[in-house]
N, C-alpha and C positions, 0 to 999 in steps of 0.2 A: 603190654607192648605200647610203646610211645608213638604218638602221632607226630608228624612234622611240626605241628603247632607247638606241641609240648617240648620238642627238642629245641626249637627256636627260642621259646621262652626260657628254657634252661640255659642255653648258650648266652642269651642276653643277660640273664641274671649272673652268670659266671663272669662275663665280661665286665659288668658293672661292679661286681665284688672285687675283681682284679684292679680296676681303675681306682676304686676307693683306697686300695692298699698302696698304689703306686703314686709317689709324690709327683705333683705337677712339674713339668719341665720348666726351668728358668733360663733366661737368656744369659745370665751370668755376667762376669766382667772379664775384660782383657787387660792385663797389666803390661805396660810398655816401659822398658828401661830407657831413660833419656839422659844423655850427658852433653848434648850440644853438638855432637859429631854428625857428619853426613849419614853414617849408618843408622844412627838413632832417629834421624828424620825419616829415613826410609822405613824403619820399623814402625813409626807412627802412621805412615801412609798404608802399610800393610795391615795394621790393626784397624784402620778405618774401613778398608775393604772387607775384612772379616766381620767387623761389626755390622756393616751394611747387610751382609748375608745372614747373620745370625741374630741380630737385634741386641747383641751384648753391649754393655756400656764399656767405655775405655777409661782406664786410669793411667795417666802418664806420671811416672815416678822419677824424681831426681833426688839424689842424696848429697849430703855434705858431711864433712867431718874435719876435725882438727887432729893432725897427726901427733902422736905422743912424742915424736922426735923433736917437736918444737919446745916441749917442756915449759919452762917459765919465760918463754919469749914474750916480749912486749908486743901487743897488738894495738893499733890505733883505736881511739875511742869510737870512731865512726865505722869500724870494721864490722860488717854484718854478713857473715857467711850464709845464713839462712835467706836473707833478703837477696843476696847475690844469686844464690841458687834459684830462687823463685823467679828472678828477672830472666836468667838464662833459660829456665824451663819455658816460661811464657814466650820468649823470643824464638826458641826452637820450635815450639808448636806452631806459632804464627808462620815461621819460615817453611815448615813442612807442608803447610796448607796454603801457601801463597799462590794466588791465582785459582784456588779451588775452595770449595766451601768447607770450613772447619766443622767437624762433627759436633752436633748439638749435645751429644751424650758423653762428652769428654770431661773428666775431672783431672785437675792438676794437684799433685801431692809432692811436697818437699819434706824429706825426712832426714834426720840426723842418723848417720850410721854407715857401715860398710855396704857398698852397693849390692853385693851378692846376698848378704843376710837380709837386707830390707826387701829386695825383690822376692826372695823366697817367702818371707813373712807375708807380704802383700798378696802373693800368689797362692797362698795356702788353700784358699777356697775359690780360686779363679778358674775360668773356663780355659784360659791359655795365658802364657807369658810370651811376649815378643821382645826380642833384643836384637841390636845390630851385632854383626859378627866381630866388630872391633870398635873400640872407642878411642879415647885420646891417649892410650898407652904408648909406650916408646918402642915397641917391637913391631915394626911395620911389616915384617915378612911373615908373621904368624897368620894362619888361616882363621883361628879363633882367638879372641881375647880372653883374659882370665875370668872376667865376669860372665861372659856368655857361656864359656865352657863349664864353669861351676854351676850356673843356673840350670843348664841343660842336664848336668849330671845329677842334681839334687832336687829338682822341682817335683811336686806331687801332681802336676798337671802337664799337658802337652806344652812344649816350648818350640817356638818358631825362631830360628836364628837367621836373620836376613843378611845376605852377603852382598847386596848391592841393588841398585835400581834395575827394573826390568829392561833388558836390552843393553845394559852397560857392560863394558868389558872389564 
């Protein structure tokens, strides 16, 4: 028959063995899709709130691409789509946190490619992806934009689709 001391020792040993097999939790990353729109600024602010609560890092992602429709179109020598995207990303992050402290754990990423594909790739091992409900698309009556809808449908992690600022109508 076991004494309480023996049971406690056994329970402690079992807990230690379980802890050894369980990977340590990590804070992870929160991926935020940014396109310069007001909804993407609000997505950045939501990511900062969640990061503050979870300790996760934030990766703000902006994409750029050249449409195949342009074909052999001439582009000026000083045309720099990656540089332009980098500038817009930096300005958007600065504007999102104007008057508030910009998170110290935020990384800015500019990637060439289609936004949905890049966000899904960046978010493959993320804690969460945060996107605005609509970007700069032309269909203003839609509840969800094509990127937010596709990311929500295909992401392997939770997705937060931000529809507006708190208290906004």
